[in-house]
Residue, then its C-alpha position, 0 to 999 in steps of 0.5 A: m075304148t070305143t069301137r072304131l072303124n080304120p082303113y087298112l091298106s095293103f101294099r106289095a113291098n112299099a108299105r113303109e114309103a107309103m105310110d111315110f107319105y101318109q104321115s107327111v100328108f096328115g102328120g101324127e105318130l107312125t109306128r110300124t113293125t117288120f115280119g122279122e121283128y116277129q120272125t114270121g114269113d119268108e126270110s127274104e121278106k123280113d124287112k117288109v112292114m107287118h103292121a103299121q099304124l098312123l094316128t093324128d092329133s085330129g083322130l084320124c087313124l090309118m093302118g097299112a102293111d106289106t102283102p106277102n109274096e105268096m098272097e094275092h094283091n090287088p092294088g086299088g081294090n074295090g074301096s075308097i077312103s073319104l075324108s070329109g069335114v067343114n075345115e076347108a084349109e085342112l081338107r084342101g091341104y090333104w087334097d093337095k098332098l094326096v094328088d101330088g104325084g097322083v091322078k085327079t079323077l074328079p077335080l075338088e070343086k063346088a058340087p051340085w049339093g053345095d059342098s066341094f067334092g073331089m076324087c083322086i088316086d094317089k101315087f100308091g094307087v089308093n082312092w080318095l074321096v074328099n068332101i068339104t061341107g058347104t052351103p047348098s046352092 
């Protein structure tokens, strides 16, 4: 197996809902385990997601989990997830789904460098960048 870099998102108590949402955006196979399945953590958090992984046919991998109550949780943090490529229909489709219920911080439109570029925060507070490769102006 080759080395991969995978985004791993942290949630407080809505990882199940968020990962289901991302599966509706990107498709693919979603697997998840709960803290209760491994009998770890506080009994009141047994139904929270300990680990979830979404793998898509196009090779995307997104992971996430609920942060236990005793740990600090900072939604949005200091990072963004970037989607980029040449397939405009695919990337615009992702964009449309990600901004639904979220906030467009920069509309997806032609950028000075020739690509189409946009930024948004989805309804779970995750920052996204979408870049569709174009022809320089």
